[in-house]
C-alpha positions in Angstrom: 6.1 -1.8 20.9 5.2 -2.9 24.5 2.3 -4.8 26.4 0.3 -1.8 28.5 -1.3 -2.9 31.7 -4.9 -1.2 32.5 -4.9 -1.5 36.5 -8.4 -0.6 36.7 -9.4 -3.6 34.6 -6.6 -5.8 36.4 -8.4 -8.0 38.9 -5.0 -9.2 40.5 -5.5 -13.3 39.5 -1.8 -13.7 38.3 -2.6 -15.3 34.9 0.0 -13.2 33.2 2.5 -13.9 36.4 1.9 -17.7 35.3 2.4 -17.2 30.9 5.1 -14.5 30.9 8.7 -16.7 29.2 10.8 -13.9 31.6 9.0 -13.1 34.6 8.6 -9.6 33.8 5.4 -9.2 35.5 4.6 -9.4 39.0 1.6 -8.3 41.6 2.1 -4.5 43.5 0.5 -3.7 47.1 -2.6 -3.6 45.2 -3.2 -6.9 44.0 -2.8 -5.3 40.5 -0.4 -6.6 37.7 2.8 -4.2 36.9 5.1 -5.3 34.0 9.1 -4.9 34.2 9.6 -3.1 30.4 13.6 -4.2 30.9 12.5 -8.2 30.9 9.8 -7.6 29.0 10.5 -9.5 25.3 6.6 -8.4 23.6 6.2 -11.6 22.8 1.8 -10.9 24.2 1.8 -14.4 26.0 0.7 -12.8 28.8 -2.0 -10.8 26.5 -3.6 -13.8 25.1 -4.0 -15.1 28.6 -5.0 -12.3 30.8 -9.4 -12.8 31.0 -10.0 -9.3 32.7 -8.4 -8.0 29.0 -6.2 -5.7 30.6 -3.4 -5.8 28.9 -3.0 -4.4 25.2 0.1 -4.0 23.0 0.6 -0.5 22.2 
């Protein structure tokens, strides 16, 4: 399983970045969250914190 980010829903608030225990998420030049799958622990902490519901485990 992996965390997927829907770029159309992402508001660029960075709540997921603050929630990630492994610094696996950054914002790109469009101010949209991007997941570094090599660093992601698949813990779901970012999903719980996303107010836009732009993240899901798939």
